PDB file of N, CA, C and O in Angstrom:
ATOM      1  N   MET A   1      97.026 110.989 113.263  1.00  0.00           N
ATOM      2  CA  MET A   1      97.623 110.000 112.390  1.00  0.00           C
ATOM      3  C   MET A   1      96.890 108.659 112.472  1.00  0.00           C
ATOM      4  O   MET A   1      96.900 107.871 111.526  1.00  0.00           O
ATOM      5  N   ALA A   2      96.257 108.420 113.618  1.00  0.00           N
ATOM      6  CA  ALA A   2      95.528 107.161 113.755  1.00  0.00           C
ATOM      7  C   ALA A   2      94.451 107.042 112.690  1.00  0.00           C
ATOM      8  O   ALA A   2      94.257 105.967 112.122  1.00  0.00           O
ATOM      9  N   TYR A   3      93.748 108.134 112.411  1.00  0.00           N
ATOM     10  CA  TYR A   3      92.665 108.046 111.388  1.00  0.00           C
ATOM     11  C   TYR A   3      93.265 107.726 110.039  1.00  0.00           C
ATOM     12  O   TYR A   3      92.710 106.925 109.286  1.00  0.00           O
ATOM     13  N   TYR A   4      94.423 108.357 109.713  1.00  0.00           N
ATOM     14  CA  TYR A   4      95.047 108.102 108.437  1.00  0.00           C
ATOM     15  C   TYR A   4      95.510 106.613 108.310  1.00  0.00           C
ATOM     16  O   TYR A   4      95.298 105.974 107.280  1.00  0.00           O
ATOM     17  N   PHE A   5      96.139 106.095 109.378  1.00  0.00           N
ATOM     18  CA  PHE A   5      96.574 104.726 109.330  1.00  0.00           C
ATOM     19  C   PHE A   5      95.391 103.746 109.254  1.00  0.00           C
ATOM     20  O   PHE A   5      95.465 102.715 108.585  1.00  0.00           O
ATOM     21  N   ASP A   6      94.310 104.090 109.949  1.00  0.00           N
ATOM     22  CA  ASP A   6      93.092 103.233 109.900  1.00  0.00           C
ATOM     23  C   ASP A   6      92.498 103.233 108.492  1.00  0.00           C
ATOM     24  O   ASP A   6      92.066 102.197 107.987  1.00  0.00           O
ATOM     25  N   ALA A   7      92.485 104.440 107.854  1.00  0.00           N
ATOM     26  CA  ALA A   7      91.982 104.467 106.507  1.00  0.00           C
ATOM     27  C   ALA A   7      92.868 103.618 105.529  1.00  0.00           C
ATOM     28  O   ALA A   7      92.365 102.937 104.635  1.00  0.00           O
ATOM     29  N   CYS A   8      94.154 103.695 105.742  1.00  0.00           N
ATOM     30  CA  CYS A   8      95.066 102.831 104.926  1.00  0.00           C
ATOM     31  C   CYS A   8      94.805 101.354 105.208  1.00  0.00           C
ATOM     32  O   CYS A   8      94.786 100.543 104.282  1.00  0.00           O
ATOM     33  N   ARG A   9      94.607 101.001 106.458  1.00  0.00           N
ATOM     34  CA  ARG A   9      94.293  99.607 106.763  1.00  0.00           C
ATOM     35  C   ARG A   9      93.034  99.154 106.107  1.00  0.00           C
ATOM     36  O   ARG A   9      92.972  98.052 105.562  1.00  0.00           O
ATOM     37  N   ALA A  10      92.007 100.002 106.149  1.00  0.00           N
ATOM     38  CA  ALA A  10      90.722  99.634 105.512  1.00  0.00           C
ATOM     39  C   ALA A  10      90.882  99.433 104.000  1.00  0.00           C
ATOM     40  O   ALA A  10      90.325  98.510 103.407  1.00  0.00           O
ATOM     41  N   LYS A  11      91.657 100.327 103.411  1.00  0.00           N
ATOM     42  CA  LYS A  11      91.896 100.229 101.962  1.00  0.00           C
ATOM     43  C   LYS A  11      92.643  98.970 101.643  1.00  0.00           C
ATOM     44  O   LYS A  11      92.346  98.284 100.665  1.00  0.00           O
ATOM     45  N   ARG A  12      93.648  98.654 102.499  1.00  0.00           N
ATOM     46  CA  ARG A  12      94.412  97.406 102.269  1.00  0.00           C
ATOM     47  C   ARG A  12      93.490  96.208 102.342  1.00  0.00           C
ATOM     48  O   ARG A  12      93.626  95.271 101.555  1.00  0.00           O
ATOM     49  N   ASN A  13      92.543  96.225 103.290  1.00  0.00           N
ATOM     50  CA  ASN A  13      91.623  95.063 103.389  1.00  0.00           C
ATOM     51  C   ASN A  13      90.821  94.936 102.129  1.00  0.00           C
ATOM     52  O   ASN A  13      90.624  93.822 101.643  1.00  0.00           O
ATOM     53  N   VAL A  14      90.345  96.036 101.573  1.00  0.00           N
ATOM     54  CA  VAL A  14      89.609  95.956 100.303  1.00  0.00           C
ATOM     55  C   VAL A  14      90.469  95.344  99.200  1.00  0.00           C
ATOM     56  O   VAL A  14      90.004  94.511  98.422  1.00  0.00           O
ATOM     57  N   THR A  15      91.730  95.772  99.146  1.00  0.00           N
ATOM     58  CA  THR A  15      92.641  95.249  98.179  1.00  0.00           C
ATOM     59  C   THR A  15      92.884  93.764  98.358  1.00  0.00           C
ATOM     60  O   THR A  15      92.856  92.993  97.398  1.00  0.00           O
ATOM     61  N   ASP A  16      93.131  93.362  99.637  1.00  0.00           N
ATOM     62  CA  ASP A  16      93.366  91.978  99.936  1.00  0.00           C
ATOM     63  C   ASP A  16      92.203  91.072  99.623  1.00  0.00           C
ATOM     64  O   ASP A  16      92.377  89.955  99.136  1.00  0.00           O
ATOM     65  N   TYR A  17      91.002  91.569  99.908  1.00  0.00           N
ATOM     66  CA  TYR A  17      89.835  90.673  99.775  1.00  0.00           C
ATOM     67  C   TYR A  17      88.879  91.046  98.620  1.00  0.00           C
ATOM     68  O   TYR A  17      87.860  90.385  98.426  1.00  0.00           O
ATOM     69  N   GLY A  18      89.201  92.080  97.872  1.00  0.00           N
ATOM     70  CA  GLY A  18      88.244  92.492  96.838  1.00  0.00           C
ATOM     71  C   GLY A  18      88.873  92.755  95.504  1.00  0.00           C
ATOM     72  O   GLY A  18      88.777  91.962  94.568  1.00  0.00           O
ATOM     73  N   ARG A  19      89.540  93.927  95.443  1.00  0.00           N
ATOM     74  CA  ARG A  19      90.035  94.382  94.124  1.00  0.00           C
ATOM     75  C   ARG A  19      91.553  94.533  94.180  1.00  0.00           C
ATOM     76  O   ARG A  19      92.070  95.425  94.851  1.00  0.00           O
ATOM     77  N   ALA A  20      92.226  93.699  93.507  1.00  0.00           N
ATOM     78  CA  ALA A  20      93.646  93.875  93.426  1.00  0.00           C
ATOM     79  C   ALA A  20      93.992  95.088  92.556  1.00  0.00           C
ATOM     80  O   ALA A  20      93.374  95.330  91.519  1.00  0.00           O
ATOM     81  N   GLY A  21      94.986  95.833  93.007  1.00  0.00           N
ATOM     82  CA  GLY A  21      95.458  97.003  92.268  1.00  0.00           C
ATOM     83  C   GLY A  21      94.685  98.280  92.590  1.00  0.00           C
ATOM     84  O   GLY A  21      94.793  99.253  91.844  1.00  0.00           O
ATOM     85  N   SER A  22      93.918  98.310  93.662  1.00  0.00           N
ATOM     86  CA  SER A  22      93.136  99.505  93.996  1.00  0.00           C
ATOM     87  C   SER A  22      93.976 100.551  94.756  1.00  0.00           C
ATOM     88  O   SER A  22      93.526 101.671  94.998  1.00  0.00           O
ATOM     89  N   VAL A  23      95.200 100.159  95.123  1.00  0.00           N
ATOM     90  CA  VAL A  23      96.115 101.076  95.804  1.00  0.00           C
ATOM     91  C   VAL A  23      97.171 101.488  94.763  1.00  0.00           C
ATOM     92  O   VAL A  23      97.861 100.656  94.175  1.00  0.00           O
ATOM     93  N   SER A  24      97.260 102.812  94.569  1.00  0.00           N
ATOM     94  CA  SER A  24      98.253 103.296  93.565  1.00  0.00           C
ATOM     95  C   SER A  24      99.646 103.317  94.148  1.00  0.00           C
ATOM     96  O   SER A  24      99.810 103.219  95.364  1.00  0.00           O
ATOM     97  N   GLU A  25     100.630 103.441  93.321  1.00  0.00           N
ATOM     98  CA  GLU A  25     102.013 103.502  93.768  1.00  0.00           C
ATOM     99  C   GLU A  25     102.252 104.758  94.546  1.00  0.00           C
ATOM    100  O   GLU A  25     103.020 104.757  95.509  1.00  0.00           O
ATOM    101  N   SER A  26     101.597 105.857  94.141  1.00  0.00           N
ATOM    102  CA  SER A  26     101.761 107.130  94.860  1.00  0.00           C
ATOM    103  C   SER A  26     101.150 107.033  96.292  1.00  0.00           C
ATOM    104  O   SER A  26     101.684 107.612  97.239  1.00  0.00           O
ATOM    105  N   GLU A  27     100.048 106.308  96.422  1.00  0.00           N
ATOM    106  CA  GLU A  27      99.460 106.096  97.749  1.00  0.00           C
ATOM    107  C   GLU A  27     100.372 105.273  98.604  1.00  0.00           C
ATOM    108  O   GLU A  27     100.500 105.562  99.794  1.00  0.00           O
ATOM    109  N   ALA A  28     101.019 104.259  98.067  1.00  0.00           N
ATOM    110  CA  ALA A  28     101.946 103.434  98.801  1.00  0.00           C
ATOM    111  C   ALA A  28     103.173 104.258  99.197  1.00  0.00           C
ATOM    112  O   ALA A  28     103.705 104.090 100.294  1.00  0.00           O
ATOM    113  N   ASP A  29     103.619 105.138  98.317  1.00  0.00           N
ATOM    114  CA  ASP A  29     104.750 105.982  98.620  1.00  0.00           C
ATOM    115  C   ASP A  29     104.430 106.965  99.762  1.00  0.00           C
ATOM    116  O   ASP A  29     105.232 107.205 100.664  1.00  0.00           O
ATOM    117  N   GLU A  30     103.217 107.513  99.666  1.00  0.00           N
ATOM    118  CA  GLU A  30     102.780 108.447 100.713  1.00  0.00           C
ATOM    119  C   GLU A  30     102.701 107.750 102.087  1.00  0.00           C
ATOM    120  O   GLU A  30     103.129 108.304 103.099  1.00  0.00           O
ATOM    121  N   LEU A  31     102.149 106.533 102.102  1.00  0.00           N
ATOM    122  CA  LEU A  31     102.060 105.779 103.372  1.00  0.00           C
ATOM    123  C   LEU A  31     103.445 105.510 103.938  1.00  0.00           C
ATOM    124  O   LEU A  31     103.640 105.582 105.152  1.00  0.00           O
ATOM    125  N   LEU A  32     104.403 105.201 103.081  1.00  0.00           N
ATOM    126  CA  LEU A  32     105.757 104.954 103.584  1.00  0.00           C
ATOM    127  C   LEU A  32     106.343 106.207 104.195  1.00  0.00           C
ATOM    128  O   LEU A  32     107.009 106.128 105.228  1.00  0.00           O
ATOM    129  N   ILE A  33     106.117 107.364 103.591  1.00  0.00           N
ATOM    130  CA  ILE A  33     106.626 108.618 104.129  1.00  0.00           C
ATOM    131  C   ILE A  33     105.984 108.928 105.481  1.00  0.00           C
ATOM    132  O   ILE A  33     106.670 109.296 106.435  1.00  0.00           O
ATOM    133  N   VAL A  34     104.653 108.774 105.552  1.00  0.00           N
ATOM    134  CA  VAL A  34     103.960 109.058 106.798  1.00  0.00           C
ATOM    135  C   VAL A  34     104.370 108.089 107.909  1.00  0.00           C
ATOM    136  O   VAL A  34     104.515 108.491 109.064  1.00  0.00           O
ATOM    137  N   ALA A  35     104.550 106.857 107.571  1.00  0.00           N
ATOM    138  CA  ALA A  35     104.979 105.832 108.553  1.00  0.00           C
ATOM    139  C   ALA A  35     106.356 106.168 109.085  1.00  0.00           C
ATOM    140  O   ALA A  35     106.612 106.028 110.281  1.00  0.00           O
ATOM    141  N   LYS A  36     107.235 106.604 108.219  1.00  0.00           N
ATOM    142  CA  LYS A  36     108.595 106.988 108.662  1.00  0.00           C
ATOM    143  C   LYS A  36     108.559 108.196 109.585  1.00  0.00           C
ATOM    144  O   LYS A  36     109.272 108.245 110.587  1.00  0.00           O
ATOM    145  N   GLU A  37     107.709 109.187 109.233  1.00  0.00           N
ATOM    146  CA  GLU A  37     107.539 110.397 110.065  1.00  0.00           C
ATOM    147  C   GLU A  37     106.961 110.000 111.425  1.00  0.00           C
ATOM    148  O   GLU A  37     107.384 110.526 112.455  1.00  0.00           O
ATOM    149  N   PHE A  38     106.015 109.092 111.436  1.00  0.00           N
ATOM    150  CA  PHE A  38     105.394 108.656 112.673  1.00  0.00           C
ATOM    151  C   PHE A  38     106.459 107.933 113.533  1.00  0.00           C
ATOM    152  O   PHE A  38     106.520 108.164 114.740  1.00  0.00           O
ATOM    153  N   ARG A  39     107.273 107.086 112.946  1.00  0.00           N
ATOM    154  CA  ARG A  39     108.327 106.391 113.660  1.00  0.00           C
ATOM    155  C   ARG A  39     109.251 107.385 114.344  1.00  0.00           C
ATOM    156  O   ARG A  39     109.597 107.222 115.514  1.00  0.00           O
ATOM    157  N   GLU A  40     109.645 108.410 113.611  1.00  0.00           N
ATOM    158  CA  GLU A  40     110.544 109.411 114.175  1.00  0.00           C
ATOM    159  C   GLU A  40     109.903 110.159 115.319  1.00  0.00           C
ATOM    160  O   GLU A  40     110.579 110.450 116.306  1.00  0.00           O
ATOM    161  N   LYS A  41     108.619 110.483 115.229  1.00  0.00           N
ATOM    162  CA  LYS A  41     107.920 111.125 116.327  1.00  0.00           C
ATOM    163  C   LYS A  41     107.863 110.231 117.561  1.00  0.00           C
ATOM    164  O   LYS A  41     108.050 110.697 118.685  1.00  0.00           O
ATOM    165  N   VAL A  42     107.609 108.966 117.345  1.00  0.00           N
ATOM    166  CA  VAL A  42     107.563 108.027 118.475  1.00  0.00           C
ATOM    167  C   VAL A  42     108.929 107.891 119.109  1.00  0.00           C
ATOM    168  O   VAL A  42     109.035 107.870 120.336  1.00  0.00           O
ATOM    169  N   LEU A  43     109.958 107.801 118.326  1.00  0.00           N
ATOM    170  CA  LEU A  43     111.334 107.690 118.862  1.00  0.00           C
ATOM    171  C   LEU A  43     111.688 108.932 119.668  1.00  0.00           C
ATOM    172  O   LEU A  43     112.291 108.829 120.736  1.00  0.00           O
ATOM    173  N   ARG A  44     111.316 110.113 119.161  1.00  0.00           N
ATOM    174  CA  ARG A  44     111.619 111.349 119.856  1.00  0.00           C
ATOM    175  C   ARG A  44     110.874 111.382 121.175  1.00  0.00           C
ATOM    176  O   ARG A  44     111.427 111.775 122.202  1.00  0.00           O
ATOM    177  N   TRP A  45     109.583 110.956 121.141  1.00  0.00           N
ATOM    178  CA  TRP A  45     108.752 110.949 122.369  1.00  0.00           C
ATOM    179  C   TRP A  45     109.317 109.974 123.414  1.00  0.00           C
ATOM    180  O   TRP A  45     109.342 110.262 124.610  1.00  0.00           O
ATOM    181  N   MET A  46     109.765 108.821 122.925  1.00  0.00           N
ATOM    182  CA  MET A  46     110.338 107.811 123.846  1.00  0.00           C
ATOM    183  C   MET A  46     111.628 108.381 124.481  1.00  0.00           C
ATOM    184  O   MET A  46     111.876 108.214 125.675  1.00  0.00           O
ATOM    185  N   GLU A  47     112.396 109.021 123.689  1.00  0.00           N
ATOM    186  CA  GLU A  47     113.663 109.617 124.206  1.00  0.00           C
ATOM    187  C   GLU A  47     113.352 110.680 125.274  1.00  0.00           C
ATOM    188  O   GLU A  47     114.004 110.719 126.318  1.00  0.00           O
ATOM    189  N   GLU A  48     112.357 111.538 125.011  1.00  0.00           N
ATOM    190  CA  GLU A  48     111.984 112.567 125.956  1.00  0.00           C
ATOM    191  C   GLU A  48     111.463 111.935 127.277  1.00  0.00           C
ATOM    192  O   GLU A  48     111.769 112.411 128.370  1.00  0.00           O
ATOM    193  N   LYS A  49     110.697 110.890 127.144  1.00  0.00           N
ATOM    194  CA  LYS A  49     110.121 110.269 128.340  1.00  0.00           C
ATOM    195  C   LYS A  49     111.095 109.458 129.148  1.00  0.00           C
ATOM    196  O   LYS A  49     110.838 109.160 130.315  1.00  0.00           O
ATOM    197  N   SER A  50     112.215 109.091 128.548  1.00  0.00           N
ATOM    198  CA  SER A  50     113.186 108.266 129.238  1.00  0.00           C
ATOM    199  C   SER A  50     114.217 109.133 130.057  1.00  0.00           C
ATOM    200  O   SER A  50     115.079 108.604 130.758  1.00  0.00           O
ATOM    201  N   LYS A  51     114.083 110.436 129.932  1.00  0.00           N
ATOM    202  CA  LYS A  51     115.011 111.325 130.651  1.00  0.00           C
ATOM    203  C   LYS A  51     114.560 111.523 132.070  1.00  0.00           C
ATOM    204  O   LYS A  51     115.211 112.238 132.832  1.00  0.00           O
TER     205      LYS A  51
END
């Protein structure tokens, strides 16, 4: 997942500093889904480690 998030960060930088609108709505929707999945994995991992 780190590679995916890093690629998204790099694309965001291009958008911020270069071309506005280079990220599609579907790409943003996909990132939101992946980020939510990642959060759930982290929360499950934290729960397991706290036992």
